[in-house]
C-alpha positions, 0 to 999 in steps of 0.5 A: 439685730444681734451683733458681736465684737469682732475681737473675741479672742481667736487668731484666724484670718480676718476675712474668715473671721467675719464670714464665721460671725455671719454664718453663726447668725449675727447681723453685725459687728463692733470693730476695734479701731487701732493696731493694739492687737497686731491688726495693722490693717484695721481700717480694712475691717469695715469693708471686710465685714460688709463684704461678709454681709454684716452691719458695722454697728460701731467702733471701739476706740483705744483707752490705754492713754485715756487718762491723759484726756484730763491732764494739762500736757502735750500728751493730752493735746495729742490724745484730743487730736487723735479722737478728733481724727477718729470722729472723721474716720467714723464719717469716712468709713460710715460707722455710725457710732464710736465707743469711748472710755473716760478713765482707766485704772484705779487711780485716774486723774480727777474730773476737771474743766480741761478734760470736759472742754476736750470732750466737748470739742470731740462732741462738736466734731461729732455733731458736724460729722453726724457721728454718735459718741457713746461713753462706757460705764467703767470703775468710776461712774463720776466720769460718766456723770460729769460728762453727760450732765455737762454735755447736752447733745444728741450725739453724746450718749451712753454705752451700757456694759453689763460686765462692768456694771456687775463688778463696779457700781452695782448700787447705781441703776445705770439704765434708769439713770442714763437710759434715755441716752443709751446708744449701744450695749456690751453684753457679757457675764462675770461673777461680780469680782473680775470682768471675765467677759463670759458668755451670758448665763455663765456668771451671776448677772440677773439677765431677766432683770437686766434685759427688762431694764434695757427694754424700759429705756426704749432702746431699740438698737442691736443687742451687742455681745462682748464675750471672749474666748478666755475660759472656752479654749476647748471650743473652735471659733465656729463652736464659740460663735454658735454658743454665743449666738444661742445665748444671745437669742435667749437674751433677745427673748428676755428683752422681748418679754418672754422667759428663759 
């Protein structure tokens, strides 16, 4: 199955948005789980997506305050409570996986036992609710290392972001290192400097190698796109989605062992 993020940059009615995603050929969507982009009724998105015939693959949790997870203060405790509620939301809205960041910015707090204990509590709740928590690779791989090396749970896994990998930690073979725990993908392109969220094949990622490495992990889940409108403002929503789907199908061919 090929899926895409629901927040790809166009201001159109949500119902119409999901219909366009389905019409373009996608089988599912990733939804954003708060009102950060002005979507105060974000909890309606799973039903709207399913009404359009789409599978809701996962939800992406907000990360603006994620550094508080590692800090001994009331904001850190409040953030923990929030994520525990999000796990419950996943169960209630029948969303199998939530995607989390573990740090933000260039100077996050260092990893520590307090933050780890908070993450462990999130995973314990996820185990009870039959929800997966996929941690995304970001600027600093040590957060991913710390959490996944300390938490051995089938509910704690890895979300591979190709754009982040191309900009940061390119010397680390993330798919070889964490591939056995791969739960979800964010596939998009850039030129290795800034995370532009370009359409695949519009940057400098070696997609033949990337897709082959994904296949080596044994991953059989959806190929999820995370490209966005910026840089493609001349395209209408349906034109953008059509082009994204065409590029995604090229990735699927590479994943299955074909050629470009």
